[in-house]
C-alpha positions, 0 to 999 in steps of 0.5 A: 230542678230547672227543667233545662230542656223540653225532654227533661220537663217531660221526663218529670211529668211523667214521673209525676203522673206515673207514666214512665213505662210504655206503652205511655198514656201520652205520646211524646209528640202531645207533651212537646205541643202542650210544652209550646202552648204552655209556654205562649200561655205564661208569656201572655198571661205574665207578661214577663218575656222581655227583648230588646236583642232578637231581629224583631226588635230592630226596625229599619225604616226608609224616609216617609216610612211610618208603618210597620206589622211586627212580628206576630211574637210582639205583644206590647211595645214598651219603649223605643230608640234610634239604633245604637244610640240609647239616650235618643228615646222616642216617646209613646203616644197612647192613642194613634195621631192623624197624619194631618195633626202635628202639634207637639210632634217633631222630626228629631234624631237626624230624622227620625220620628220622635213618637210611636204608637203600637196598637195590639193588631201588631202595628207600629206607627210612627210621628211624624214620618221620618226624613231619612233612613236609619233604624230603631230598637224596641223593647218589647214584650213578646211570646216565644220567637219559635216553637220548641222540639223535645231536644231544645232548652226552653228559653226566655223563662226563669229558671225557677218559674219552667216548673210551672209549665208541668201544671199545664201540660197536665191541665191538657193531659188530663182533658184528653178524653180517652179512658182512665186519664181523663179527669176534668176535676184533675185538669181545672185544678191543674189550670188553676194552679198554672194561672196563679203561677203566671199571675205570681210571675207578672207581679213579681216582674213589675216588682222587679222593675219598679214598673207600677203602672199595670196593676197588681192583684188584690186579694180584697 
């Protein structure tokens, strides 16, 4: 099954865990919350949610404006270019450059910067400072854009990967310390299954994109 919606995922979870008849062991609110947590964890561990189209990827700038606090959903910035001119790409700097340093950096593309740096705190910096107004478009790795409700569709994930959210939901469910459903052993097994699925998704994403700059897990 593709589990297109949160409600479909919850229905499948209840069927799998023999919780399809009221009164339920776990409430809908709990299962929706754990679905959102699962989606965020999958995004962070697999780094497979890439985006260059949503509003969080468009960064307008003014003259001299070189520092931007990106949306908290952004995990990493892969590339940047002048909006509407994909061929006008900015180079990525692996380390921040002091304002006093200008060697190798120049204003390009009608006053736009030529380089950018992104740090894990979520700050994007341009080098050198732009000399004209404009906008850059980013390709980012990100978390979900918004929390889901029970009736929402599950975004971003490949249809074949959505089933892995069930393992995370089960991990959380069996850690609720309430009587007969509490089982650390079962919870740990579901978590291990979910983490393996995240790693597999990350490796498949790397291979699909031909991106070899990130390590692939070894079985040695």
